[in-house]
C-alpha positions, 0 to 999 in steps of 0.5 A: 414780879411773882411768877406762878409757875405750874410745875409739872410732876417732877417738879420741872418745868421746860425753859426755851433759849433764845438769842437776844440777838438773833432771835434764834432757838438756842436750847430747851432745858427744865428748871426746878425751883432753885434752878429758876431762882438761881438764874433770876439772881444770877443772870446766868441760865442755870437748869436742872439736870434730870440725868445728874438730878443736880443743878448746873449753870449752863457753860460751867465747864465749856464756858459758853455761858448764857447770860439772861436779858429777861424771861417771859412765861406763856399763857399757861404758865407752864413753859419759860422762855428766856432770852441771852446773850450766848458766850460762844456756842450753845450745842455740846457738839460746837453748833450755834444752836441745839436745833441743827438737824433739819426734818423738814423746811419749806421756806429753804427757797425763801431765805436769803443768803445773806442774814445777820446770822452770816455776817455774824459767823464772819465776824466771830470767825475772824475775831477768833483768828484774832484772839487765836492765830492759825499759822498761814491764815489770810485773816491773821496776815491782814491783821498782822500787816495792820490796819494800813494794808487792811484798808488797801485791800478794802480800795482794791476789792471796790475797784474790782467791783466797779470793773465787774460791774462795768463788764456787765459780768454778774458771777465776778460781781458777786465774787467781788462783793463778797471779797469787799464784805470779807475784807470790811468784816476784818477792818471792822474787827481791827476798828471793834466795829460790830454788824450788829452796830451797822444793821441797826443803823440801817435798819433805823435809815430803812424805818425813817425812808 
C-alpha cells in the first residue's frame, strides 16, 4: 500500500510506537522519508534524529530495539501508529515506556492490581535472573536447584493457600496466593511457558462461557 503521508514543514511525520502485546504506548519519534522506508524494509523501527540530523535505528547502541509488527496512518495522513515488539525497555532511563511520569490519572482507583503487565514484568525479572544470575537471589537458588525444588515449593504454597482459606485470614490468603503466582512463574520460566500463552488461553475460555 502506498502511504500518502502529509509531511510537516521539516519533512517529518510523528510516529507513535505501541507495544503490540500490552497495548502500552512506548514512545513518540519522528520519521522522514528515508527512515520510513528503512523501517518498512527492515522491520526495525528507525527514526530521524532532529538533534543529530541523521537516521537512527531504535536500540542500535543499547540493544533495546523495536521490531515493527504493523503500521497504520491516521485519518489526516499526518501521524503514524506503529505496533512493535520491544526488546527490553524502550526509554533511555530504563523504564518500559517513555510515558512514565503521571500528571493526572483519574483511572488509578479503578485499575485492577493484577494486570497482564504485572505478570509479564515478573516473568521478565525471573528471565533476567536466568540469564544474569545474582548472588544471593532466591530466584537463582530455585533455578539452580531445578524443577524438583520448584515443584515442591508450588505444592507447599498450594497447601498454604488451603490453610489460609480455612482460617478465613484474608491478608494471609492474599500473601499465599502471591507466593504461589511467583513460584508458578519460576516454573513457567524453567519450562519456557509465557504468561501471554496462559492469558490468551483464559481469554479464549472466557469468551466461550
